[in-house]
FILUM-650519 format. One line per 8 residues: number of its first residue (from 0); their letters; for each residue x, y, z of C-alpha. Coordinates in nm, 2 decimals, always signed. Example, Ala and Ser with C-alpha at 12.3 -4.5 7.8 and 13.67 -1.06 7.14 Angstrom:
<rs>
0> AS> +1.23/-0.45/+0.78 | +1.37/-0.11/+0.71
</rs>
This chain:
<rs>
0> MTDYPKKP> -0.60/-0.45/+1.94 | -0.38/-0.76/+1.97 | -0.13/-0.74/+2.27 | +0.20/-0.81/+2.08 | +0.50/-0.87/+2.30 | +0.80/-0.66/+2.20 | +1.01/-0.96/+2.23 | +1.09/-1.24/+2.13
8> GFVEPRIA> +0.87/-1.10/+1.87 | +0.62/-1.35/+1.75 | +0.26/-1.44/+1.87 | -0.06/-1.60/+1.75 | +0.02/-1.93/+1.59 | -0.22/-1.98/+1.30 | -0.36/-2.30/+1.18 | -0.10/-2.42/+0.93
16> EDLTRHMH> -0.20/-2.50/+0.58 | -0.27/-2.85/+0.48 | +0.09/-2.98/+0.42 | +0.01/-3.15/+0.09 | -0.14/-2.83/-0.05 | +0.13/-2.62/+0.10 | +0.40/-2.82/-0.07 | +0.25/-2.80/-0.41
24> QSTVSKVF> +0.18/-2.42/-0.44 | +0.45/-2.17/-0.50 | +0.40/-1.80/-0.44 | +0.67/-1.52/-0.47 | +0.70/-1.50/-0.09 | +0.74/-1.88/-0.05 | +1.00/-1.91/-0.32 | +1.20/-1.62/-0.16
32> GASSCLAQ> +1.15/-1.76/+0.18 | +1.28/-2.10/+0.10 | +1.58/-1.95/-0.07 | +1.65/-1.72/+0.23 | +1.62/-1.93/+0.55 | +1.44/-2.26/+0.60 | +1.40/-2.22/+0.98 | +1.22/-1.87/+0.91
40> YKYLYIDG> +1.02/-2.04/+0.64 | +0.89/-2.31/+0.88 | +0.81/-2.07/+1.15 | +0.61/-1.85/+0.91 | +0.43/-2.09/+0.67 | +0.42/-2.42/+0.86 | +0.40/-2.34/+1.23 | +0.19/-2.03/+1.14
48> YRSPPAVA> +0.36/-1.78/+1.37 | +0.31/-1.41/+1.29 | +0.56/-1.14/+1.36 | +0.45/-0.82/+1.55 | +0.33/-0.53/+1.30 | +0.63/-0.34/+1.19 | +0.63/+0.04/+1.10 | +0.74/+0.00/+0.74
56> LQFGTAWD> +0.49/-0.28/+0.67 | +0.18/-0.10/+0.82 | +0.27/+0.21/+0.64 | +0.30/+0.02/+0.32 | -0.03/-0.14/+0.39 | -0.19/+0.19/+0.43 | -0.04/+0.31/+0.09 | -0.17/-0.02/-0.07
64> RLQYGVPG> -0.52/+0.02/+0.07 | -0.53/+0.39/-0.05 | -0.48/+0.27/-0.42 | -0.64/-0.07/-0.43 | -0.88/-0.10/-0.13 | -0.88/-0.42/+0.08 | -0.94/-0.76/-0.08 | -1.02/-0.92/+0.26
72> KTPAHKDT> -1.02/-0.87/+0.63 | -0.71/-0.84/+0.85 | -0.69/-0.73/+1.22 | -0.60/-0.38/+1.13 | -0.89/-0.32/+0.89 | -1.25/-0.23/+0.95 | -1.44/-0.43/+0.70 | -1.66/-0.15/+0.55
80> PETRSGYF> -1.73/-0.03/+0.19 | -1.52/+0.28/+0.28 | -1.21/+0.10/+0.39 | -1.24/-0.16/+0.11 | -1.27/+0.09/-0.17 | -0.93/+0.25/-0.27 | -0.87/+0.52/-0.52 | -0.85/+0.28/-0.82
88> HEKLTRGV> -1.14/+0.07/-0.69 | -1.36/+0.38/-0.70 | -1.24/+0.45/-1.05 | -1.30/+0.10/-1.17 | -1.64/+0.03/-1.01 | -1.80/+0.38/-1.00 | -1.61/+0.58/-1.26 | -1.52/+0.82/-0.98
96> DLPEKDVK> -1.19/+1.01/-0.98 | -1.14/+1.11/-0.62 | -1.01/+1.47/-0.57 | -0.68/+1.52/-0.40 | -0.84/+1.63/-0.07 | -1.05/+1.32/-0.05 | -0.75/+1.10/-0.13 | -0.54/+1.26/+0.15
104> ERFAETWK> -0.82/+1.22/+0.39 | -0.85/+0.84/+0.31 | -0.48/+0.79/+0.35 | -0.48/+0.97/+0.69 | -0.77/+0.74/+0.80 | -0.61/+0.42/+0.68 | -0.28/+0.51/+0.83 | -0.44/+0.58/+1.16
112> EEAAVIDN> -0.60/+0.23/+1.15 | -0.28/+0.06/+1.06 | -0.07/+0.26/+1.31 | -0.30/+0.15/+1.59 | -0.16/-0.20/+1.59 | +0.22/-0.10/+1.61 | +0.40/-0.14/+1.95 | +0.75/-0.08/+1.85
120> WEGEDYVD> +0.80/+0.24/+1.65 | +1.17/+0.18/+1.59 | +1.25/+0.56/+1.63 | +0.98/+0.66/+1.38 | +0.70/+0.91/+1.46 | +0.33/+0.87/+1.36 | +0.26/+1.23/+1.27 | +0.60/+1.28/+1.08
128> LQKRGLLA> +0.52/+0.97/+0.87 | +0.17/+1.09/+0.80 | +0.30/+1.43/+0.68 | +0.56/+1.27/+0.45 | +0.29/+1.03/+0.31 | +0.05/+1.32/+0.24 | +0.32/+1.52/+0.07 | +0.41/+1.22/-0.16
136> IGEWHKIA> +0.04/+1.15/-0.23 | -0.01/+1.50/-0.35 | +0.24/+1.44/-0.61 | +0.12/+1.09/-0.68 | -0.24/+1.20/-0.75 | -0.14/+1.40/-1.05 | +0.00/+1.08/-1.20 | -0.30/+0.87/-1.08
144> QDIEPRSL> -0.55/+1.07/-1.26 | -0.39/+0.95/-1.59 | -0.40/+0.59/-1.50 | -0.69/+0.37/-1.61 | -0.74/+0.04/-1.40 | -0.84/-0.28/-1.59 | -0.88/-0.50/-1.28 | -0.79/-0.54/-0.91
152> HDDLALEI> -0.67/-0.84/-0.70 | -0.64/-1.09/-0.98 | -0.58/-1.44/-0.84 | -0.37/-1.64/-1.08 | -0.26/-1.99/-1.09 | -0.06/-2.19/-1.34 | -0.06/-2.57/-1.34 | +0.29/-2.73/-1.38
160> NGGEWFLR> +0.36/-3.08/-1.50 | +0.01/-3.19/-1.51 | -0.10/-3.07/-1.17 | +0.22/-3.19/-0.98 | +0.25/-2.84/-0.85 | +0.12/-2.49/-0.90 | +0.26/-2.14/-0.95 | +0.03/-1.88/-0.78
168> GSLDMIGR> +0.00/-1.52/-0.71 | -0.24/-1.23/-0.65 | -0.19/-0.91/-0.85 | -0.26/-0.57/-0.68 | -0.37/-0.41/-1.01 | -0.36/-0.42/-1.39 | -0.37/-0.08/-1.55 | -0.23/+0.17/-1.80
176> HRGEKKFT> -0.16/+0.53/-1.87 | -0.40/+0.72/-2.10 | -0.29/+0.66/-2.47 | -0.12/+0.33/-2.40 | -0.24/+0.03/-2.60 | -0.17/-0.24/-2.36 | -0.22/-0.29/-1.98 | +0.06/-0.38/-1.74
184> PRDAKTSG> +0.07/-0.53/-1.39 | +0.12/-0.27/-1.13 | +0.23/-0.29/-0.76 | +0.28/-0.03/-0.48 | +0.60/-0.02/-0.28 | +0.74/+0.21/+0.00 | +1.11/+0.28/+0.05 | +1.31/+0.50/+0.29
192> KKWPKGKS> +1.53/+0.63/+0.01 | +1.52/+0.65/-0.37 | +1.55/+0.32/-0.55 | +1.89/+0.29/-0.71 | +1.90/+0.24/-1.10 | +1.85/-0.12/-1.19 | +1.67/-0.23/-0.88 | +1.34/-0.29/-1.04
200> DNMIQATH> +1.51/-0.51/-1.30 | +1.61/-0.75/-1.03 | +1.27/-0.80/-0.86 | +1.16/-1.16/-0.90 | +0.80/-1.05/-0.84 | +0.78/-0.91/-1.20 | +0.92/-1.23/-1.35 | +0.68/-1.44/-1.14
208> YSILLAHT> +0.36/-1.26/-1.26 | +0.51/-1.24/-1.61 | +0.50/-1.62/-1.64 | +0.14/-1.64/-1.47 | +0.00/-1.38/-1.71 | +0.16/-1.53/-2.02 | -0.01/-1.86/-1.96 | -0.35/-1.74/-1.83
216> PGYEDVDH> -0.63/-1.71/-2.08 | -0.82/-1.38/-2.08 | -0.52/-1.15/-2.04 | -0.44/-1.10/-2.41 | -0.47/-0.72/-2.36 | -0.20/-0.72/-2.09 | +0.17/-0.68/-2.17 | +0.33/-0.96/-1.97
224> NKFTFEVM> +0.68/-0.85/-2.07 | +0.64/-0.54/-1.85 | +0.58/-0.46/-1.48 | +0.52/-0.13/-1.31 | +0.63/-0.05/-0.97 | +0.50/+0.27/-0.79 | +0.74/+0.35/-0.52 | +0.65/+0.59/-0.23
232> VKNKQKPV> +0.99/+0.73/-0.12 | +0.91/+0.85/+0.24 | +1.23/+1.07/+0.23 | +1.23/+1.35/+0.50 | +1.36/+1.61/+0.26 | +1.14/+1.54/-0.04 | +0.89/+1.26/-0.03 | +0.79/+1.16/-0.37
240> VDEFVTTV> +0.63/+0.86/-0.57 | +0.85/+0.72/-0.84 | +0.73/+0.49/-1.12 | +0.95/+0.22/-1.25 | +0.87/+0.01/-1.55 | +1.08/-0.31/-1.58 | +1.09/-0.55/-1.87 | +1.11/-0.94/-1.85
248> DDRERTTH> +1.24/-1.17/-2.11 | +1.22/-1.54/-2.19 | +1.56/-1.61/-2.03 | +1.44/-1.45/-1.70 | +1.12/-1.65/-1.71 | +1.32/-1.97/-1.76 | +1.55/-1.89/-1.48 | +1.27/-1.82/-1.25
256> LRRVALAR> +1.10/-2.15/-1.32 | +1.43/-2.32/-1.24 | +1.44/-2.11/-0.92 | +1.09/-2.22/-0.82 | +1.16/-2.59/-0.90 | +1.48/-2.56/-0.68 | +1.30/-2.40/-0.39 | +1.02/-2.66/-0.42
264> DVIHTAFK> +1.30/-2.95/-0.41 | +1.45/-2.78/-0.10 | +1.12/-2.77/+0.07 | +1.03/-3.12/-0.01 | +1.36/-3.25/+0.13 | +1.32/-3.03/+0.44 | +0.97/-3.19/+0.50 | +1.10/-3.54/+0.45
272> TGDFIPNR> +1.40/-3.50/+0.68 | +1.26/-3.25/+0.93 | +1.57/-3.04/+0.88 | +1.46/-2.68/+0.85 | +1.81/-2.53/+0.91 | +1.86/-2.16/+0.98 | +2.08/-1.97/+0.73 | +2.30/-1.78/+0.99
280> DSMLACSR> +2.53/-1.65/+0.70 | +2.24/-1.46/+0.54 | +2.29/-1.09/+0.57 | +1.93/-1.03/+0.44 | +1.75/-1.28/+0.64 | +1.94/-1.36/+0.97 | +1.95/-1.08/+1.23 | +1.75/-0.98/+1.54
288> KLCAFWAL> +1.65/-0.66/+1.37 | +1.52/-0.83/+1.05 | +1.38/-1.17/+1.18 | +1.10/-1.17/+1.44 | +1.17/-1.54/+1.52 | +1.54/-1.50/+1.63 | +1.47/-1.59/+2.00 | +1.28/-1.91/+1.90
296> CEKEHGGT> +1.57/-2.00/+1.65 | +1.84/-1.95/+1.91 | +1.64/-2.19/+2.14 | +1.58/-2.46/+1.89 | +1.91/-2.44/+1.69 | +2.16/-2.29/+1.94 | +2.42/-2.03/+1.86 | +2.36/-1.65/+1.86
304> VRGEEV> +2.17/-1.44/+1.61 | +2.36/-1.11/+1.54 | +2.22/-0.76/+1.56 | +1.97/-0.57/+1.77 | +1.64/-0.71/+1.88 | +1.32/-0.63/+1.69
</rs>
């Protein structure tokens, strides 16, 4: 297991991507990162720092792995056929509908592996989270039996302006409920509480993939105007899995392309000037609790990042 320090909260600089390639490829996380905080963007995507594993992230990864398997190796994963094969992977490749007992056992195993790399539990408890996860998965399994997977881990790319830059993304799964004519892209999420009404309609992830699917040959059987989120609510009182279907229209796609172009221009300017300025006014990006790079940011840019340490 990697010996992650509890603070300042970042380790393991990776080899940064080739800058030319980096500047011309836009994924959802990069667009959001450039819009949120350029300093954080630099630490993560250019300098290659990696934040320590957080409880929510590792729990969410276990939930992802249960459904879709593992597309590649990461430190928390054993690279074996068992850990690479999720519930829908078994359905798609072997025609096997795993019973509830097997699904729960797989989740317990993947959660054990993901939890092994966590140092700071942030007041959460391993056993309690596993119990909540298993309760929610028992309900989810009833829904999952009705879902037909079309494909997993689709890597999509759209050339913009003759190759001047690319829109990219990797979908967890494309699937449909029994009886539905068209497939829809699907993604697994976790949440500490029930999603409020309308939240799924504001997820730029849905719009991003809508554009990619609309312009990629071979996906004519996929409804690119819809996106399905499966949200595990790990509520202590009643853990459940909710399904949200959001729709995307042409106005949203046009707005998102403008957003991507703006983020790209901001990144280009920062590369040219070297000014990757922190966004200290952001309630979403800038706090010691939410940003693993706060200590480095204070050292480089001065001032004080608010909130508790990671």
